C-alpha positions as CSV (number, residue, x, y, z in Angstrom):
1,M,17.5,59.8,10.4
2,S,15.5,62.0,8.1
3,D,12.7,64.3,9.1
4,V,11.2,64.3,5.6
5,P,7.4,63.7,5.8
6,G,6.3,60.4,4.3
7,V,9.7,58.8,4.6
8,S,10.0,56.3,7.5
9,Q,13.0,56.5,9.8
10,D,13.8,52.9,9.2
11,T,17.6,52.3,8.8
12,P,19.6,49.1,9.1
13,M,20.9,50.3,12.4
14,S,17.7,51.6,13.8
15,R,14.7,49.6,12.7
16,A,11.3,51.2,12.7
17,T,8.4,49.3,14.2
18,I,5.1,49.1,12.4
19,L,3.7,51.6,14.9
20,E,6.2,54.2,13.7
21,L,5.5,53.7,10.0
22,P,3.1,56.1,8.2
23,I,-0.3,54.5,7.5
24,Q,0.4,53.9,3.8
25,E,3.8,52.3,4.5
26,A,2.2,50.1,7.2
27,E,-0.6,49.0,4.9
28,A,1.9,48.3,2.1
29,F,4.1,46.3,4.5
30,L,1.1,44.3,5.7
31,A,-0.1,43.7,2.1
32,K,3.4,42.3,1.2
33,I,3.2,40.0,4.2
34,R,-0.2,38.8,3.1
35,E,1.0,38.3,-0.5
36,K,4.0,36.3,0.6
37,R,1.8,34.2,2.9
38,M,-0.8,33.6,0.2
39,Y,2.0,32.6,-2.2
40,A,3.4,30.1,0.3
41,Y,-0.1,28.8,1.0
42,S,-0.8,28.3,-2.7
43,V,2.5,26.4,-3.1
44,Y,1.5,24.3,-0.1
45,E,-1.9,23.6,-1.6
46,Q,-0.3,22.6,-5.0
47,A,2.0,20.2,-3.1
48,V,-0.9,18.6,-1.2
49,K,-2.9,18.2,-4.5
50,A,0.1,16.7,-6.2
51,K,0.7,14.3,-3.4
52,A,-3.0,13.3,-3.4
53,A,-2.9,12.8,-7.1
54,A,0.3,10.7,-6.9
55,R,-1.3,8.6,-4.1
56,A,-4.5,8.1,-6.1
57,D,-2.4,7.0,-9.1
58,K,-0.5,4.5,-7.0
59,I,-3.7,3.2,-5.4
60,T,-5.4,2.9,-8.9
61,A,-2.4,0.9,-10.1
62,S,-2.6,-1.4,-7.1
63,V,-6.3,-1.9,-7.8
64,H,-5.7,-2.8,-11.4
65,K,-2.9,-5.2,-10.4
66,A,-5.2,-6.9,-7.8
67,I,-8.0,-7.2,-10.3
68,G,-5.6,-8.9,-12.8
69,M,-4.5,-11.3,-10.1
70,M,-8.1,-12.0,-9.1
71,Q,-9.0,-12.8,-12.7
72,K,-6.2,-15.3,-12.9
73,E,-7.3,-16.9,-9.7
74,I,-10.9,-17.1,-10.9
75,A,-9.7,-18.8,-14.0
76,A,-7.7,-21.3,-11.9
77,L,-10.8,-21.9,-9.8
78,D,-12.9,-22.6,-12.9
79,K,-10.4,-25.2,-14.1
80,A,-10.2,-26.8,-10.6
81,E,-14.0,-26.9,-10.5
82,E,-14.1,-28.6,-13.9
83,K,-11.6,-31.2,-12.7
84,V,-13.6,-31.9,-9.6
85,R,-16.8,-32.3,-11.7
86,N,-15.0,-34.7,-14.1
87,R,-13.6,-36.7,-11.1
88,I,-17.2,-36.9,-9.6
89,N,-18.5,-38.2,-12.9
90,K,-15.7,-40.9,-13.1
91,I,-16.5,-42.0,-9.5
92,R,-20.2,-42.2,-10.3
93,A,-19.4,-44.3,-13.4
94,L,-17.2,-46.6,-11.4
95,I,-20.0,-47.0,-8.8
96,L,-22.5,-47.9,-11.5
97,Q,-20.1,-50.5,-12.8
98,L,-19.8,-52.0,-9.4
99,E,-23.6,-52.2,-9.1
100,D,-23.9,-54.1,-12.4
């Protein structure tokens, strides 16, 4: 252990606590902890944003697929409606023939 001013007495065998560190070293130590935490948090935020973007892309693709299916179904309904109208007209024509 050294008695040199400004040098902490932190060794692998005898770890210094934050209370034993000089103020500058304690502040530097805390600043490094904050930097590491902020880095980890920024990576976390990026991951959350990427996940949200991927989910939004997946949902958007699902919406486009559903819209395409609905357009096909609407076209099928239009054809079915036209067939029903034609069938109604044929029935009316047959009824008129019966009345004559």
